[in-house]
C-alpha positions as CSV (number, residue, x, y, z in Angstrom):
1,M,55.4,-90.9,14.3
2,R,51.6,-90.7,14.2
3,V,49.9,-88.1,16.3
4,V,46.2,-87.4,16.8
5,L,45.4,-83.7,17.5
6,A,41.9,-83.7,19.1
7,P,41.4,-80.5,21.0
8,G,38.0,-79.1,22.0
9,S,36.6,-75.7,21.3
10,Y,38.3,-72.8,23.2
11,A,35.6,-70.6,24.8
12,Y,35.6,-68.3,27.7
13,E,33.4,-69.8,30.5
14,P,31.9,-67.4,33.1
15,G,30.2,-69.6,35.6
16,G,31.3,-72.7,33.8
17,V,29.2,-72.2,30.6
18,P,31.0,-71.6,27.3
19,L,30.2,-68.4,25.5
20,V,30.0,-68.4,21.7
21,A,31.3,-64.8,21.5
22,G,35.1,-64.8,21.3
23,S,35.4,-68.6,21.0
24,Y,37.8,-70.5,18.8
25,S,36.7,-73.6,17.0
26,A,38.2,-77.0,17.7
27,A,39.4,-77.3,14.1
28,W,41.1,-73.9,14.3
29,V,43.0,-74.9,17.5
30,A,44.0,-78.2,15.9
31,D,45.3,-76.4,12.8
32,C,47.4,-74.0,14.9
33,L,48.9,-76.9,16.8
34,A,49.6,-78.8,13.6
35,R,51.4,-75.8,12.1
36,G,53.7,-75.6,15.1
37,W,54.3,-79.4,15.1
38,R,55.1,-79.5,11.4
39,A,57.6,-76.6,11.7
40,K,59.7,-78.9,13.8
41,R,58.8,-82.4,12.6
42,P,57.4,-82.2,9.1
43,G,57.8,-85.9,8.5
44,D,55.3,-86.9,11.3
45,R,51.8,-87.9,10.4
46,L,49.2,-85.7,12.0
47,D,45.5,-86.7,12.3
48,L,43.4,-83.6,13.0
49,A,40.3,-84.6,14.9
50,G,38.9,-81.6,16.7
51,Q,36.2,-82.3,19.2
52,P,33.7,-79.4,19.0
53,D,31.7,-78.3,22.0
54,M,27.9,-78.5,21.5
55,A,27.6,-75.1,23.4
56,V,29.6,-73.2,20.8
57,E,29.9,-75.3,17.7
58,S,26.6,-77.2,17.5
59,G,26.3,-76.8,13.8
60,L,29.3,-79.1,13.3
61,Y,27.3,-82.0,14.6
62,G,24.9,-82.0,11.7
63,P,27.2,-83.8,9.2
64,V,28.3,-86.3,11.9
65,V,24.7,-87.1,12.8
66,A,23.8,-87.5,9.1
67,A,26.7,-89.9,8.6
68,Q,25.1,-92.2,11.2
69,G,21.9,-92.3,9.1
70,Q,20.2,-90.0,11.7
71,H,18.5,-86.6,11.5
72,Y,19.6,-83.5,13.4
73,I,17.6,-80.7,15.0
74,D,19.9,-78.0,16.3
75,L,18.2,-76.3,19.2
76,A,21.5,-75.3,20.8
77,R,22.2,-72.6,18.2
78,L,18.8,-71.0,18.9
79,S,19.4,-70.3,22.6
80,P,23.1,-69.4,23.2
81,L,24.1,-67.9,26.5
82,P,24.4,-64.0,26.1
83,A,27.8,-62.6,26.9
84,D,26.1,-59.6,28.6
85,T,25.0,-60.6,32.2
86,H,22.1,-58.1,32.1
87,Q,20.7,-59.6,28.9
88,A,21.1,-63.0,30.4
89,G,19.3,-61.8,33.5
90,L,16.4,-60.6,31.4
91,Q,16.2,-64.0,29.7
92,A,16.2,-65.8,33.0
93,A,13.5,-63.6,34.5
94,S,11.1,-63.5,31.7
95,G,12.3,-65.7,28.8
96,S,10.4,-68.7,27.5
97,T,11.2,-71.9,25.7
98,F,8.1,-71.5,23.6
99,A,10.1,-70.5,20.4
100,L,12.3,-73.7,20.9
101,G,9.1,-75.7,20.9
102,V,7.9,-74.1,17.7
103,A,11.2,-74.8,16.0
104,F,11.3,-78.4,17.2
105,K,7.7,-79.1,16.1
106,Q,8.3,-77.6,12.6
107,A,11.5,-79.5,12.1
108,L,10.2,-82.8,13.3
109,A,7.2,-82.6,11.0
110,Q,9.6,-82.6,8.0
111,L,11.3,-85.9,9.0
112,P,10.2,-89.4,8.0
113,A,8.4,-91.5,10.6
114,G,10.5,-94.2,12.2
115,S,13.8,-92.2,12.0
116,T,16.2,-91.5,14.7
117,V,16.5,-87.8,15.6
118,V,19.3,-86.2,17.5
119,V,18.5,-82.9,19.2
120,G,21.4,-80.6,20.0
121,A,21.0,-79.0,23.5
122,C,23.1,-76.7,25.6
123,R,22.5,-74.6,28.7
124,S,20.9,-71.2,28.3
125,A,19.8,-68.3,30.4
126,I,16.2,-69.1,29.8
127,H,14.8,-71.0,32.8
128,D,11.1,-71.8,32.6
129,G,11.3,-75.5,33.3
130,G,10.4,-76.4,29.6
131,A,6.8,-75.2,30.2
132,G,6.9,-72.9,27.1
133,F,8.3,-75.8,25.0
134,L,5.5,-78.1,26.0
135,Q,2.9,-75.4,25.4
136,A,4.3,-74.9,21.8
137,L,3.9,-78.6,21.1
138,G,0.2,-78.3,21.9
139,G,0.2,-79.7,25.4
140,A,1.0,-83.2,26.8
141,Q,-1.3,-85.3,24.6
142,A,-0.2,-83.5,21.4
143,A,3.4,-83.9,22.4
144,W,3.1,-87.6,22.7
145,Q,1.4,-87.8,19.3
146,L,4.0,-85.7,17.7
147,T,7.1,-87.6,19.0
148,A,5.7,-91.1,19.0
149,P,6.9,-92.0,15.5
150,Y,10.5,-91.1,16.3
151,Q,13.5,-92.3,18.3
152,L,14.8,-89.2,20.0
153,I,18.3,-88.6,21.3
154,V,19.2,-85.4,23.1
155,A,22.9,-84.5,22.8
156,L,23.8,-82.5,25.8
157,S,26.7,-80.0,26.2
158,D,26.8,-81.0,29.9
159,A,25.0,-83.1,32.4
160,M,23.8,-80.4,34.8
161,A,20.3,-80.8,36.3
162,L,17.6,-78.1,36.1
163,S,17.2,-77.5,39.8
164,G,19.0,-78.3,43.0
165,L,22.0,-76.9,44.8
166,S,24.3,-77.5,41.8
167,G,21.6,-77.1,39.2
168,A,21.3,-74.8,36.2
169,G,19.0,-72.5,38.2
170,A,21.5,-72.0,41.0
171,N,24.2,-71.4,38.4
172,L,22.3,-68.3,37.2
173,S,23.9,-66.3,39.9
174,A,27.2,-66.6,38.1
175,L,25.8,-66.0,34.6
176,T,23.5,-63.0,35.2
177,D,23.3,-59.8,37.1
178,L,20.5,-61.1,39.3
179,D,20.8,-61.3,43.0
180,A,20.5,-64.5,45.1
181,V,16.8,-63.8,46.0
182,Q,15.8,-63.3,42.4
183,V,17.7,-66.4,41.2
184,Q,16.1,-68.5,44.0
185,E,12.6,-67.4,42.9
186,I,13.2,-68.0,39.2
187,D,14.5,-71.5,40.1
188,R,11.5,-72.2,42.3
189,R,9.1,-71.2,39.5
190,A,11.0,-73.3,37.0
191,G,11.0,-76.4,39.2
192,A,7.3,-76.1,39.9
193,A,6.5,-75.6,36.2
194,S,8.6,-78.6,35.2
195,A,7.1,-80.8,37.8
196,Q,3.6,-79.8,36.6
197,C,4.7,-80.6,33.0
198,L,5.9,-84.0,34.1
199,R,2.6,-84.7,35.8
200,Q,0.7,-83.7,32.6
201,L,2.9,-85.9,30.4
202,E,2.5,-88.9,32.8
203,A,-1.2,-88.5,32.8
204,A,-1.3,-88.4,29.0
205,R,1.2,-91.1,28.4
206,P,-0.1,-93.7,25.9
207,A,-0.7,-97.1,27.4
208,Y,1.9,-98.8,25.1
209,R,4.6,-96.5,26.4
210,R,4.0,-97.1,30.1
211,Q,6.1,-100.2,30.7
212,L,9.0,-98.9,28.6
213,L,9.2,-95.6,30.4
214,T,8.8,-96.8,33.9
215,Q,11.9,-99.0,33.8
216,G,14.4,-96.2,34.4
217,P,14.9,-93.8,37.3
218,R,12.0,-91.4,38.0
219,L,12.3,-88.1,36.3
220,T,12.5,-85.0,38.4
221,P,13.8,-81.4,38.0
222,S,17.0,-82.6,39.7
223,A,17.6,-85.4,37.3
224,W,20.8,-85.9,35.3
225,G,21.0,-83.7,32.2
226,S,17.6,-82.0,32.9
227,G,19.0,-78.5,32.8
228,A,19.7,-78.0,29.1
229,L,17.7,-75.3,27.3
230,G,15.9,-74.2,30.5
231,G,14.4,-77.6,31.0
232,V,13.6,-78.7,27.4
233,S,15.9,-81.7,27.9
234,L,13.7,-82.8,30.8
235,I,10.5,-82.6,28.8
236,L,12.1,-84.6,25.9
237,A,13.3,-87.2,28.4
238,A,9.8,-87.5,29.7
239,L,8.7,-88.1,26.1
240,G,11.1,-91.0,25.9
241,A,14.2,-89.4,24.6
242,N,17.6,-90.8,25.4
243,L,19.9,-88.2,27.0
244,V,23.6,-88.5,26.1
245,L,26.6,-86.3,26.4
246,A,27.3,-84.6,23.0
247,G,31.1,-85.0,23.4
248,N,30.7,-88.8,23.9
249,Y,28.4,-89.0,20.9
250,Y,30.8,-87.0,18.7
251,A,33.9,-89.0,19.7
252,Q,32.2,-92.3,19.1
253,A,30.6,-91.3,15.8
254,T,33.9,-89.9,14.4
255,G,35.9,-93.0,15.4
256,L,38.2,-91.3,18.0
257,V,38.9,-94.6,19.7
258,Q,40.0,-96.2,16.4
259,L,42.3,-93.3,15.7
260,A,43.8,-93.6,19.1
261,S,44.6,-97.3,18.5
262,Q,46.8,-96.3,15.6
263,A,48.6,-93.4,17.2
264,Q,51.7,-92.9,19.4
265,L,50.5,-89.7,21.0
266,L,47.1,-88.0,21.6
267,V,46.9,-84.3,22.0
268,T,43.8,-82.7,23.4
269,G,42.8,-79.4,25.0
270,Y,40.1,-77.1,26.2
271,G,39.6,-73.4,26.8
272,Q,39.1,-73.6,30.5
273,A,39.1,-76.5,32.9
274,F,39.5,-76.9,36.7
275,D,38.2,-80.5,36.7
276,V,37.7,-83.3,34.1
277,V,34.1,-82.9,33.1
278,A,32.2,-85.9,31.8
279,G,31.9,-85.7,28.0
280,S,34.6,-83.1,27.6
281,P,37.6,-83.7,25.3
282,L,39.7,-84.1,28.4
283,E,37.6,-87.2,29.3
284,T,36.9,-88.6,25.9
285,V,40.5,-88.3,24.6
286,G,41.9,-89.4,27.9
287,Q,39.8,-92.5,28.0
288,A,40.8,-93.4,24.5
289,G,44.4,-93.1,25.5
290,L,43.9,-95.3,28.5
291,E,42.1,-97.9,26.4
292,H,45.0,-98.3,24.0
293,G,47.9,-97.4,26.3
294,V,48.7,-94.2,24.3
295,P,50.1,-91.1,26.2
296,V,47.8,-88.0,26.2
297,V,49.0,-84.4,26.4
298,A,46.4,-81.8,27.3
299,L,46.6,-78.1,26.6
300,L,44.4,-75.7,28.5
301,G,43.8,-72.1,27.8
302,Q,43.3,-71.6,31.5
303,G,43.0,-74.0,34.4
304,T,44.7,-76.4,36.8
305,L,44.2,-80.1,37.4
306,G,45.7,-82.2,40.2
307,R,48.0,-85.1,39.5
308,S,45.6,-87.7,40.7
309,E,42.8,-86.3,38.6
310,L,45.1,-86.2,35.5
311,A,46.2,-89.8,36.1
312,E,42.6,-91.0,36.5
313,A,41.6,-89.3,33.3
314,G,44.5,-90.8,31.4
315,I,46.3,-87.5,30.8
316,T,50.1,-87.8,30.9
317,R,51.1,-84.2,30.7
318,L,49.4,-80.8,31.1
319,H,50.3,-77.5,29.5
320,T,48.5,-74.1,29.5
321,L,48.7,-71.1,27.2
322,D,49.9,-69.1,30.2
323,E,53.3,-70.6,29.4
324,V,53.5,-68.6,26.2
325,L,51.1,-65.7,26.5
326,D,51.5,-62.7,28.7
327,T,47.7,-62.1,29.0
328,P,44.8,-64.5,29.5
329,W,44.0,-66.1,26.2
330,W,40.5,-64.7,25.9
331,Q,41.9,-61.2,26.3
332,A,44.6,-61.8,23.6
333,S,44.1,-61.2,19.9
334,S,43.5,-64.1,17.6
335,E,46.9,-63.7,16.2
336,Q,48.5,-63.9,19.6
337,V,46.4,-67.0,20.5
338,A,47.4,-68.6,17.2
339,Q,51.1,-67.9,17.8
340,G,50.8,-69.3,21.3
341,L,49.2,-72.5,20.1
342,E,51.9,-72.9,17.4
343,Q,54.6,-72.4,20.0
344,I,53.1,-75.2,22.1
345,G,52.9,-77.3,19.0
346,Q,56.6,-76.8,18.4
347,R,57.5,-77.7,22.0
348,L,55.4,-80.8,21.9
349,A,57.0,-82.0,18.7
350,Q,60.5,-81.5,20.1
351,A,59.6,-83.3,23.3
352,W,57.6,-86.2,22.0
353,S,58.5,-86.9,18.3
354,R,60.6,-90.0,17.8
């Protein structure tokens, strides 16, 4: 039997944003599942194809991007969400994306003109609307001149907008120790700053870019994917970058669909899920299973999903680590988590291997 083990990263997610601290890599999770499976069915063929989360394993995207003949600028690793809510609150209240702009400008200057550049981006506590980023690039006109020679792709950890009722700003209440009034004011400032940046970029837009960039939907602080890195993704989109979900990019670049076509079972998973988020391993692996009629088993560290949602996502069966652990997985030791994953791997082998 041929099985593809394609779990995502396991990370604790307060407020729905993965924390780097205490996370387990997708490859590590796949290895643990494989050890359990092989203990019961050593003759089966296992393809380990972990699907790393941009928010906690952005560095793993570098080799994948390079294999596509593209260049990678990893901004996600420069602005991870702090585990401490007070520190996150300080970043939200007074942090700036200026340093991200400096890093981006320096990295881009080293790359050959005409190349495609993938920028890794995740959500952070910093929330200035991307104003600091644009300032670091030298302002609107300089930003156009800097980015003009390149095809830019922003690989997003999620699609959340910068502002709005369900935006990254509103979500700061769950990620920081700030009260609702403080969060509302920070989000108001960020929205105003990003809107001003958009006006400046529009006014400075080169004539030859006008027709190309007016064909899509109008960019606003509530636009799809605009919430990454405090609004940096919105600034890059205004400069002509294509915003994509990192999970979809990784799955396509690593040939997940092709692997699925040769398998009899797909196994995926995620640290925490209460819905099937676009671009998550639950969606990418589930869709690959649907496309080729291959059953998909999902293993969550924590979470619940309804039957209709599972069916729509292409997931045949759902398991959680609660079945084998006495404590929440993020409070358990790494040895306990590894043993739990191995036990699940053994159970899956006994239930599915033919």
